C-alpha positions in Angstrom: 34.1 49.8 -57.8 33.9 49.7 -61.6 37.6 50.6 -62.0 38.6 48.1 -59.3 36.6 45.4 -61.2 38.3 46.4 -64.4 41.7 46.2 -62.8 41.0 42.7 -61.4 39.7 41.6 -64.8 42.9 42.8 -66.5 45.0 41.0 -63.9 43.0 37.8 -64.4 43.6 37.9 -68.1 47.3 38.3 -67.6 47.4 35.5 -65.1 45.2 33.1 -67.2 46.5 29.5 -67.8 46.3 29.9 -71.6 48.4 33.0 -71.6 51.0 31.5 -69.2 51.1 28.3 -71.3 51.8 30.3 -74.4 54.6 32.1 -72.7 56.2 28.9 -71.4 56.0 27.4 -74.9 58.1 30.3 -76.2 60.8 29.8 -73.6 62.6 27.0 -75.4 66.0 28.5 -76.2 68.0 28.0 -79.4 71.6 28.6 -80.3 70.6 31.5 -82.5 68.7 33.3 -79.8 70.2 36.4 -78.2 71.7 36.3 -74.7 69.4 37.0 -71.8 69.1 40.3 -69.9 71.3 40.9 -66.9 69.9 40.3 -63.4 68.8 43.5 -61.6 69.2 43.8 -57.8 68.0 46.4 -55.4 69.0 47.4 -51.8 66.3 49.9 -51.0 64.5 47.4 -48.7 67.4 47.0 -46.3 69.0 43.9 -48.0 70.3 42.9 -51.4 67.4 41.3 -53.4 66.5 40.5 -57.0 64.1 43.1 -58.4 61.9 40.3 -59.7 61.5 38.8 -56.2 60.4 41.9 -54.4 56.6 42.3 -53.9 56.6 46.0 -54.8 56.4 48.0 -58.0 60.0 49.2 -58.6 62.3 50.5 -61.2 66.1 50.7 -61.4 67.9 53.3 -63.6 71.5 52.2 -64.4 74.5 54.5 -64.8 74.4 53.8 -68.5 70.8 55.0 -68.7 71.6 58.1 -66.7 74.5 58.9 -69.1 72.6 58.1 -72.3 69.7 60.4 -71.2 72.1 63.2 -70.0 70.6 63.0 -66.5 72.2 65.2 -63.9 69.3 66.3 -61.8 66.6 64.3 -59.9 63.8 66.0 -61.9 65.3 64.6 -65.1 64.2 61.2 -63.9 60.6 62.2 -64.8 61.4 61.1 -68.4 62.7 57.7 -67.4 60.3 56.6 -64.6 56.7 57.5 -65.6 55.3 57.3 -62.1 57.5 60.2 -60.9 56.3 63.8 -61.0 59.2 65.9 -59.6 59.1 69.7 -59.9 62.0 71.7 -61.1 65.1 72.1 -58.9 67.2 75.0 -60.4 66.8 76.7 -57.0 65.9 75.1 -53.7 64.8 71.6 -52.8 62.9 69.4 -55.2 59.1 68.9 -54.5 58.8 65.2 -54.9 55.8 63.5 -56.4 55.0 59.9 -57.2 51.7 58.5 -58.5 50.2 62.0 -58.3 51.1 62.4 -54.6 53.3 65.3 -53.4 53.2 67.0 -50.0 55.8 69.8 -50.4 55.5 72.6 -52.9 57.5 75.5 -51.6 60.8 76.0 -49.8 59.3 78.7 -47.5 57.7 76.1 -45.3 60.8 74.4 -43.8 60.7 71.2 -41.8 57.8 69.7 -43.8 58.6 66.1 -45.0 58.3 65.3 -48.6 56.0 62.5 -49.7 58.9 60.7 -51.3 61.9 59.7 -49.2 65.3 60.2 -50.9 68.1 58.1 -49.6 71.8 57.8 -50.4 73.1 54.3 -49.8 70.2 53.7 -47.5 70.6 56.9 -45.4 67.6 59.3 -45.6 68.2 62.9 -46.8 66.3 65.7 -45.1 63.5 67.0 -47.2 64.9 70.6 -47.0 68.2 69.5 -48.3 69.6 70.0 -51.8 71.8 66.9 -51.4 69.2 64.7 -53.3 69.0 66.9 -56.3 72.3 66.3 -58.1 73.0 62.7 -59.2 76.3 63.2 -61.0 78.3 60.6 -59.1 75.6 57.9 -58.8 76.0 54.3 -59.8 72.3 53.7 -60.1 68.9 54.9 -58.9 66.3 52.6 -57.3 62.7 53.8 -57.3 60.1 52.1 -55.1 56.6 53.2 -56.0 53.8 53.6 -53.5 53.9 54.0 -49.7 57.0 52.4 -48.1 56.6 53.5 -44.5 57.5 50.0 -43.0 61.1 50.2 -44.1 61.3 53.8 -45.5 60.0 55.6 -42.4 58.1 58.8 -41.9 59.1 60.5 -45.2 58.1 57.6 -47.5 54.3 58.3 -47.7 54.4 58.0 -51.6 57.6 56.1 -52.3 61.4 55.9 -52.0 64.2 57.0 -54.3 67.5 55.4 -53.3 70.8 56.4 -54.8 73.6 53.8 -54.8 77.1 55.2 -55.1 80.4 53.6 -55.9 81.9 51.3 -53.2 85.5 50.3 -52.6 86.8 47.2 -54.4 89.7 44.9 -53.8 90.8 45.2 -57.4 91.6 48.3 -59.5 88.7 49.6 -61.6 87.2 52.9 -62.6 85.7 55.1 -65.3 85.2 58.6 -66.5 83.0 60.5 -68.9 83.0 64.0 -70.4 80.1 65.8 -72.1 80.0 69.0 -74.1 76.9 70.5 -75.7 75.9 73.1 -78.3 74.4 75.3 -75.6 77.7 75.5 -73.5 77.1 72.7 -71.1 80.3 71.0 -69.9 80.3 68.0 -67.5 83.0 65.7 -66.3 82.6 62.8 -63.8 84.9 60.0 -62.8 85.4 57.2 -60.3 88.2 54.9 -59.3 88.4 52.2 -56.7 90.9 49.6 -55.6 93.1 48.2 -52.8 95.5 50.3 -50.7 96.9 47.5 -48.6 95.8 44.0 -47.6 92.3 44.4 -46.1 92.1 48.2 -46.9 90.3 49.3 -50.0 89.1 52.7 -51.3 86.8 54.4 -53.8 86.9 58.0 -55.0 84.4 59.7 -57.3 84.3 63.4 -58.4 82.4 65.6 -60.8 82.3 69.1 -62.1 79.6 70.6 -64.3 78.4 73.8 -65.9 75.1 74.1 -67.7 72.7 76.8 -68.9 68.9 76.7 -68.8 66.8 78.0 -71.7 65.8 81.2 -69.7 67.1 84.4 -71.2 67.2 87.7 -69.4 66.8 90.1 -72.3 68.0 93.1 -70.1 71.5 91.6 -70.1 71.1 89.0 -72.9 72.1 86.4 -70.3 70.9 82.9 -69.6 70.3 81.3 -66.2 73.4 79.1 -65.4 74.3 76.5 -62.9 77.7 75.2 -61.7 78.1 72.0 -59.7 81.1 70.2 -58.3 81.6 67.5 -55.7 83.5 64.5 -54.5 82.8 61.4 -52.5 85.5 59.3 -50.9 85.2 55.9 -49.1 87.6 53.7 -47.2 86.8 50.1 -46.4 88.8 48.3 -43.7 88.3 44.6 -43.4 89.4 44.4 -39.7 88.8 40.6 -39.6 87.1 38.1 -41.7 83.9 38.9 -39.9 84.2 42.6 -39.0 84.5 45.6 -41.4 84.3 49.3 -41.2 83.5 51.7 -44.1 84.0 55.5 -43.8 82.4 57.9 -46.3 82.9 61.6 -46.8 80.9 63.6 -49.3 81.1 67.3 -50.3 78.9 69.0 -53.0 78.6 72.6 -54.1 75.9 74.0 -56.4 75.7 77.6 -57.5 72.9 79.1 -59.7 73.2 82.6 -61.3 70.1 84.4 -62.4 66.4 83.7 -61.8 64.5 80.5 -62.7 60.9 81.6 -63.6 59.2 83.2 -66.6 55.7 84.6 -67.1 53.2 82.1 -68.7 50.0 84.0 -68.2 49.0 87.5 -67.2 45.5 88.8 -66.8 45.1 91.7 -69.4 45.1 95.1 -67.7 46.4 93.9 -64.4 48.9 96.4 -62.7 51.4 95.7 -60.0 50.5 96.6 -56.4 47.3 98.4 -57.2 45.1 98.9 -60.2 44.7 101.2 -61.9 48.2 102.4 -61.2 51.5 103.6 -62.7 53.1 100.1 -62.6 51.4 98.7 -65.8 52.3 95.5 -67.6 53.5 97.4 -70.6 56.0 99.2 -68.4 57.1 96.2 -66.3 57.0 93.4 -69.0 58.0 95.1 -72.2 58.6 92.7 -75.1 57.6 89.8 -72.9 54.7 87.7 -74.2 53.4 85.4 -71.4 52.5 82.1 -72.9 53.3 78.4 -72.7 56.1 79.0 -75.2 57.8 81.9 -73.3 61.5 81.5 -72.4 62.3 85.2 -71.8 62.3 87.5 -68.9 63.4 91.2 -68.5 65.0 92.4 -65.3 67.8 94.8 -64.3 68.2 92.9 -60.9 71.6 91.3 -60.5 72.6 88.8 -57.8 69.6 86.5 -58.0 70.4 82.9 -57.6 71.1 80.1 -55.1 74.1 78.4 -53.5 74.3 75.1 -51.6 77.3 73.7 -49.8 76.8 70.1 -48.5 79.1 68.1 -46.2 78.2 64.6 -45.1 80.0 61.8 -43.2 79.0 58.2 -42.7 80.4 55.2 -40.8 79.1 51.7 -41.6 80.2 48.8 -39.3 79.4 45.3 -40.4 79.5 42.2 -38.2 79.1 38.7 -39.7 77.6 36.7 -36.9 77.8 33.3 -38.5 75.2 31.2 -40.2 74.5 34.0 -42.7 73.3 36.6 -40.1 74.7 40.1 -40.4 74.5 43.0 -38.0 75.2 46.5 -39.3 75.5 49.9 -37.7 75.2 53.1 -39.9 76.0 56.4 -38.3 75.6 59.5 -40.5 75.9 63.2 -40.2 74.7 65.7 -42.8 75.3 69.5 -42.9 74.2 71.9 -45.6 74.3 75.7 -45.9 72.0 77.4 -48.3 71.6 80.9 -49.4 69.0 82.2 -51.9 68.4 85.6 -53.5 65.2 86.0 -55.4 64.2 88.6 -57.9 61.0 89.8 -56.2 58.7 90.3 -59.2 61.0 89.9 -62.2 60.1 93.2 -63.9 62.0 95.4 -66.3 62.4 98.3 -63.9 63.1 98.7 -60.2 59.4 98.9 -59.5 59.5 100.5 -56.0 61.8 103.3 -57.2 59.6 103.8 -60.2 56.5 104.0 -58.0 58.2 106.6 -55.7 59.9 108.7 -58.3 57.3 108.5 -61.0 59.9 107.7 -63.6 61.3 104.3 -64.8 64.4 103.4 -62.8 66.7 100.7 -64.3 70.1 101.4 -62.9 71.9 102.6 -59.8 71.3 104.4 -57.5 68.0 102.8 -56.4 66.0 102.8 -53.1 65.0 99.2 -53.1 66.9 96.4 -55.0 63.8 94.3 -55.8 65.2 91.3 -53.9 64.3 89.0 -51.0 66.6 86.6 -49.3 66.5 83.2 -47.6 69.2 81.4 -45.8 69.0 77.9 -44.3 71.3 75.6 -42.4 70.1 72.0 -42.5 71.7 69.4 -40.1 70.8 65.8 -39.4 72.4 63.1 -37.4 71.1 59.5 -37.7 71.8 56.0 -36.4 70.5 52.7 -37.7 71.2 49.3 -36.3 70.0 46.5 -38.5 70.0 42.7 -38.2 69.6 40.7 -41.4 69.1 36.9 -41.6 70.0 34.7 -44.5 67.5 34.7 -47.3 67.6 31.0 -48.1 65.7 29.9 -45.0 62.0 29.1 -44.6 61.7 32.2 -42.5 64.0 35.1 -43.2 63.8 38.6 -41.8 65.3 42.1 -41.5 64.8 44.1 -38.2 66.3 47.3 -36.9 66.3 50.4 -34.8 66.4 53.9 -36.3 67.0 57.3 -34.8 67.4 60.7 -36.5 67.5 64.3 -35.4 66.9 67.0 -38.1 67.1 70.7 -37.6 66.4 73.5 -40.2 67.5 77.0 -39.2 65.9 79.4 -41.7 65.9 83.2 -42.0 63.6 84.9 -44.5 64.1 88.6 -45.2 62.2 91.1 -47.5 62.6 94.8 -46.9 59.9 96.0 -49.3 57.9 98.4 -47.1 54.3 97.4 -48.0 55.2 93.7 -47.8 58.1 93.5 -45.4 59.1 90.2 -43.9 61.8 89.3 -41.4 61.3 85.8 -40.0 63.5 83.3 -38.2 62.1 79.7 -38.1 63.8 76.7 -36.6 61.9 73.4 -36.7 63.5 70.3 -35.1 62.3 66.7 -35.5 63.6 63.7 -33.6 62.5 60.3 -34.7 62.7 57.0 -32.8 61.7 53.9 -34.7 61.7 50.2 -34.5 60.9 48.0 -37.5 60.9 44.4 -38.7 59.8 42.5 -41.8 59.8 38.7 -42.2 59.3 36.4 -45.2 57.7 33.0 -44.6 58.0 30.4 -47.4 55.2 28.2 -46.1 54.9 26.3 -49.4 57.4 25.6 -52.2 56.0 28.4 -54.4 54.1 30.5 -51.9 55.4 33.1 -49.4 53.9 35.5 -46.9 55.7 38.8 -46.3 54.7 40.9 -43.3 56.2 43.9 -41.6 55.6 46.4 -38.8 57.1 49.7 -37.8 56.6 51.9 -34.7 57.4 55.5 -35.2 57.7 58.1 -32.4 58.4 61.6 -33.6 59.2 64.5 -31.3 58.4 67.8 -33.1 59.7 71.2 -31.9 59.8 74.6 -33.5 60.7 78.2 -32.6 59.3 81.0 -34.7 60.6 84.6 -34.3 58.5 86.9 -36.5 60.1 90.4 -36.3 57.7 91.7 -38.9 55.2 90.3 -41.4 53.2 92.7 -43.6 50.4 91.3 -45.7 49.7 94.9 -46.8 50.5 98.4 -45.7 47.5 98.3 -43.3 48.0 94.7 -42.0 51.4 94.4 -40.3 52.2 91.8 -37.6 55.0 91.3 -35.2 57.2 91.1 -33.4 55.9 87.8 -32.1 57.8 84.8 -30.8 56.1 81.4 -30.9 57.2 77.9 -30.0 55.6 74.5 -30.0 53.1 73.5 -27.3 52.3 69.9 -26.4 48.9 70.5 -24.8 47.0 70.0 -28.0 49.5 68.4 -30.4 48.2 64.9 -30.6 44.7 65.6 -29.2 44.0 68.1 -31.9 42.5 70.7 -29.5 43.0 74.4 -29.4 46.0 76.3 -28.2 45.9 77.5 -24.6 45.8 81.2 -24.0 49.2 82.7 -23.1 50.2 86.0 -21.6 53.9 85.7 -22.5 55.8 85.6 -25.7 57.6 82.4 -24.8 56.4 78.9 -24.2 58.9 76.0 -24.6 57.6 72.4 -24.9 57.3 69.7 -27.5 54.8 68.0 -29.8 54.8 64.2 -29.8 53.5 62.2 -32.7 53.4 58.4 -32.9 52.1 55.8 -35.4 52.2 52.1 -36.1 52.4 51.2 -39.7 53.0 47.9 -41.6 52.4 45.8 -44.7 51.5 42.3 -45.6 52.0 40.6 -49.0 51.2 37.2 -50.4 53.6 36.0 -53.1 52.8 33.2 -55.5 55.5 31.7 -57.9 53.3 30.8 -60.9 56.2 29.6 -63.0 60.0 29.5 -62.2 60.4 33.1 -63.6 56.9 34.5 -63.0 55.7 35.8 -59.6 52.4 37.4 -58.7 51.8 39.3 -55.5 49.1 41.2 -53.6 50.1 43.8 -51.0 48.2 45.8 -48.4 50.1 48.5 -46.6 49.4 51.1 -43.9 51.4 54.3 -44.1 51.5 57.8 -42.6 53.0 61.2 -42.6 53.7 62.8 -39.2 52.0 65.8 -37.7 53.7 68.9 -39.0 53.7 72.7 -38.3 53.1 75.3 -41.0 56.4 77.2 -40.5 55.3 79.6 -43.3 52.3 80.8 -41.4 51.7 84.4 -40.6 51.7 85.0 -36.8 49.1 87.3 -35.5 50.0 86.6 -31.9 52.6 84.7 -29.8 50.2 81.7 -29.4 51.7 78.3 -30.4 50.8 77.0 -33.9 48.4 74.1 -34.1 50.0 71.4 -36.1 48.3 69.8 -39.1 47.3 66.3 -38.1 48.7 63.0 -39.2 48.2 61.7 -42.7 46.9 58.1 -42.8 47.3 55.9 -45.8 45.7 52.6 -46.9 47.4 51.1 -49.9 46.4 48.1 -52.1 48.6 46.7 -54.9 48.3 43.7 -57.2 51.3 42.9 -59.3 52.9 40.4 -61.7 56.7 40.2 -62.3 57.9 37.9 -65.1 60.9 37.0 -67.1 60.2 35.3 -70.4 61.7 34.1 -73.7 64.8 32.6 -72.0 65.4 35.9 -70.0 65.2 38.1 -73.1 62.0 39.8 -71.9 61.3 41.3 -68.5 57.8 42.6 -68.0 56.4 43.9 -64.7 52.9 45.2 -64.2 51.1 46.6 -61.1 47.6 47.8 -60.3 47.3 50.1 -57.3 44.8 51.9 -55.3 46.0 54.2 -52.4 43.7 56.3 -50.1 45.1 59.2 -48.1 43.1 60.4 -45.2 43.9 63.9 -43.9 46.1 64.4 -46.9 48.7 67.2 -46.2 49.0 69.8 -48.9 50.5 73.3 -49.3 49.0 76.0 -51.4 49.0 79.8 -51.7 45.8 81.7 -50.7 45.2 85.0 -52.4 43.5 87.6 -50.2 41.9 90.6 -51.9 43.9 93.8 -51.1 46.9 91.9 -49.7 50.3 92.1 -51.4 51.6 89.0 -49.7 49.8 85.7 -50.4 49.5 83.3 -47.5 51.2 79.9 -47.8 48.8 77.5 -46.2 49.4 74.0 -45.0 46.3 72.0 -44.3 44.9 68.5 -44.4 42.4 67.7 -47.2 39.7 65.3 -46.0 40.7 62.5 -48.4 42.7 62.0 -51.6 43.0 58.9 -53.7 45.4 57.7 -56.4 44.8 54.6 -58.5 46.1 53.2 -61.7 48.3 50.9 -63.7 52.1 50.7 -64.3 54.2 48.7 -66.7 58.0 48.3 -66.8 59.5 46.1 -69.5 62.7 45.5 -71.4 63.0 43.2 -74.5 66.3 42.1 -76.0 64.9 41.3 -79.5 68.3 40.3 -80.9 71.9 40.2 -79.8 72.2 43.8 -81.0 68.7 45.3 -80.5 67.0 46.2 -77.2 63.7 47.9 -76.6 62.3 49.3 -73.4 58.7 50.3 -72.6 57.5 51.9 -69.4 54.1 53.5 -68.8 51.8 54.7 -66.0 48.2 55.5 -65.9 47.4 57.5 -62.8 44.0 58.8 -61.6 44.8 61.1 -58.7 41.9 63.2 -57.3 40.9 65.0 -54.1 38.0 63.0 -52.8 37.0 65.4 -50.0 38.5 68.9 -50.0 35.8 71.6 -49.4 38.2 74.3 -48.0 40.7 74.6 -50.8 42.2 77.9 -51.8 40.5 79.6 -54.8 42.3 80.3 -58.0 43.3 83.9 -58.5 40.7 86.3 -60.0 40.0 85.6 -63.6 39.0 89.3 -64.1 40.6 91.9 -61.8 38.4 92.5 -58.8 35.9 89.7 -59.7 35.7 86.6 -57.6 35.2 83.4 -59.7 31.7 82.0 -59.4 32.9 78.7 -58.0 34.6 80.4 -55.0 33.4 81.8 -51.7 34.7 84.9 -49.8 34.9 84.0 -46.1 34.5 86.3 -43.1 38.3 86.4 -42.6 38.9 87.6 -46.1 40.1 84.3 -47.5 38.6 82.9 -50.7 38.0 79.2 -50.9 36.4 76.6 -53.1 35.4 72.9 -53.0 38.0 70.8 -54.8 36.3 67.5 -54.0 36.4 65.3 -57.1 39.0 67.6 -58.8 42.5 66.4 -60.0 45.5 66.6 -57.8 48.4 68.9 -59.0 51.1 67.7 -61.4 49.4 64.4 -62.0 49.0 63.7 -65.7 46.7 60.7 -66.5 49.2 59.0 -68.8 53.0 59.0 -69.0 54.9 56.8 -71.4 58.6 56.2 -72.1 59.9 54.3 -75.1 63.5 53.4 -75.6 65.4 51.6 -78.4 69.1 50.8 -78.6 70.8 49.3 -81.7 74.4 48.0 -82.0 75.9 47.7 -85.5 78.8 45.3 -85.8 81.5 46.6 -88.2 83.2 43.4 -89.4 86.5 42.7 -87.8 87.0 46.2 -86.4 87.6 46.6 -82.7 84.5 48.9 -82.4 80.9 48.9 -83.5 78.2 51.5 -84.2 75.5 52.4 -81.7 72.2 54.1 -82.3 69.7 55.2 -79.6 66.3 56.7 -79.4 64.2 57.7 -76.5 60.7 59.2 -76.5 58.9 60.4 -73.3 55.3 61.6 -73.4 52.8 62.9 -70.9 49.2 64.0 -71.2 48.0 67.5 -70.2 47.9 68.1 -66.4 46.7 70.7 -64.0 49.9 71.8 -62.2 48.3 73.8 -59.4 46.3 72.7 -56.3 43.8 75.6 -56.7 42.7 74.3 -60.1 43.8 77.5 -61.9 42.4 77.3 -65.4 45.6 78.9 -66.7 47.8 76.4 -64.8 47.2 73.5 -67.1 50.3 72.4 -69.0 49.5 70.9 -72.4 50.4 67.4 -73.4 53.9 67.0 -74.9 56.4 64.5 -76.0 60.2 64.7 -76.0 62.4 62.8 -78.5 66.1 62.2 -78.0 68.4 60.6 -80.6 72.0 59.5 -80.4 74.6 57.8 -82.6 78.2 56.9 -82.1 80.8 54.1 -81.8 81.8 51.9 -78.8 84.6 49.5 -78.3 83.7 45.8 -78.7 85.2 45.4 -75.2 82.6 47.8 -73.8 85.4 49.9 -72.3 85.0 53.1 -74.3 82.5 55.0 -76.4 82.1 58.2 -78.4 78.4 59.3 -78.8 76.8 62.3 -80.4 73.3 63.2 -79.4 70.4 65.5 -80.0 67.9 66.1 -77.2 64.4 67.5 -77.7 64.6 66.9 -81.5 61.3 68.6 -82.2 62.1 71.6 -80.0 59.1 71.2 -77.7 58.9 73.9 -74.9 57.7 72.6 -71.5 58.0 73.5 -67.9 59.0 71.5 -64.8 57.2 73.8 -62.3 54.2 76.2 -62.5 53.1 78.6 -59.8 50.6 81.5 -59.3 51.9 83.0 -56.0 52.6 86.3 -57.7 48.9 86.9 -58.3 48.4 88.8 -55.0 50.9 91.6 -55.7 49.5 91.9 -59.2 46.2 93.3 -57.8 44.8 89.9 -57.1 44.9 89.1 -60.9 45.8 85.8 -62.4 49.6 85.7 -62.9 51.1 82.3 -63.7 54.8 81.7 -63.9 56.8 78.6 -64.9 60.3 77.1 -64.7 61.4 75.8 -68.1 63.1 72.5 -68.1 66.8 72.3 -68.9 65.9 70.6 -72.3 63.0 72.9 -73.1 65.0 73.9 -76.2 66.7 71.6 -78.7 70.4 71.0 -78.1 73.1 68.7 -79.3 76.3 67.3 -77.8 79.1 64.8 -77.6 79.8 62.4 -74.8 83.1 60.5 -74.3 83.4 57.7 -71.8 86.0 55.1 -70.8 86.4 52.5 -68.1 89.0 50.0 -67.0 
């Protein structure tokens, strides 16, 4: 209550008549004042709207901002949009987080929706897909913060990220850019669009990239590298003046060589598999100094890495019905093949051979190659039919029907005898939705916005566990389990079964919605208050260990209550845009994944459960100020207080001292160790994040080009990165400074820019995990994924357009 009162007091001060009058007084333009900022529009809410008119906290990252910040991966957006907290994506899907909320943390549990919906041109991307990771051929990125279930659907429990790609045009235009860096990164991307014939237009975009991450395998003196390439083609056929068809094809390939984690902390004296034993740290991690400055690993294992091949198709049919009404049909198909090879424990010798032979083994021949494998095939078909009314009416609306069918076919294989795993999992989710949102302008300066959505999800899975070994004495399988509807929505217990096969479905449904009151305080200043109901569907823990063929009991629905008070304003004759938002969001039955360490077990258990309650609340600011015709500043910030309100059965952090259970934890009768996380911070949720940006143009007399200078500083406070509150899982506060200088044509058609990223050479990590603690005798072993810019590097970027 005290914080809510403080938020309301702050909002009242911002909205005070004296403050508004002062702003209005400064809006008298003069001939010497700089030109106003460009209008920003978004499409993530099913229609084209001005960003300043939408009653939701949102940010739009342009193609220029993406290029200036050397952004090529979705996790790089963390530095530009403070409310985002996206884990690293060198291998596998990206665990998405926004305002401290993230539901998915590991690719082993397939079919689990992310808390943040990723869309490409309005089409949702499966949470298991890699398609949303690379953003090389993107025109801009729209980020809608907070629950967006009414229009975003079942995967938008925390927000929406919508990529807008290049569309066909009826005139010839295009552009290209090339980047080379001091650490051997090379990137090229380009796009072109124009007419083919009367009524037939096209667009084509393509990219190719090679980059290296600051992770060095000292065994081979080799860095972890990634190669990406892809293309996207579109044809737009204007069949008549009122009917058009757009066909899109997209292909992308991403290939990673080498492993993506390094050791950050290791309990002194802990040995691998059992302690005391022959597999000591001094033998397995020679020359490696686990710390939050470590960028080195030592392993003879070759072949670790990841490959994704993505192929998508989309058909958009648009019918202009007259009077400004538009009907669209969007049919999409997505297919992705993934293969991943992991270095099992990232050690300097083949540990199993060393254990068997009693001597260090680092070369062929070897009994076990220290690898585990995962392959996935992700497919999704979707259809959306949408009716949009004209926006200039007293009552305007958007309404539609949505259907999708998503299947993930996964195989996980590890042949290590004491921890063998051979599992086939295939979850399928079919979604049937109907939605609508209307805006009623019931007074000249006042509007009411209200929306509803009915979601009906049909969940299925098949789980074929050939073998799953927690330890040499706890081996399970073969078992075959499938979904069972007798207890899905009711939350009861699974019925007893005498067979290894039971085929049925699990049905989950929900009604969600939102309501907003908008008040136009001045012509360019709008205030709003929004209440929204959201949800995440019931979901199966497809990484569970089967101890029988009984159906899995799904984790129940996540229910969300969201409150947001915002102010969006354009001031100083459109030279200053400043948007602020206060939010408070409560998640009941919050779905979260975490690893549970069981004493004596080599394999940790990946658990998916519902915490009783979680809450995130805070403040956001997004602003841009064109101080002069040649100087522009940007400031964006987020204060987020995200905590577990009720979570008594959380997994315990790994043992602080080998064989000693932490005092705050309890050993249960089933061998699990739990703790009460109520009141503790949620993972990867720093209290403060800040991004400062400055751009300066320098006219050079009568020359056809001018100088450009740029600076960007992003900062975040320290944060607990793990859901078990591991004391060694706290990433310290850090700031990253990027600088650039170059020349650009006065026409704006070309530029040459040199840049230096991470000027102060600040090491930081995008992801931190402790799932290797179990095999290291239950000790505390923390590993991390260094960010691509965790070491200073420079480069040159050339760009041109026509």
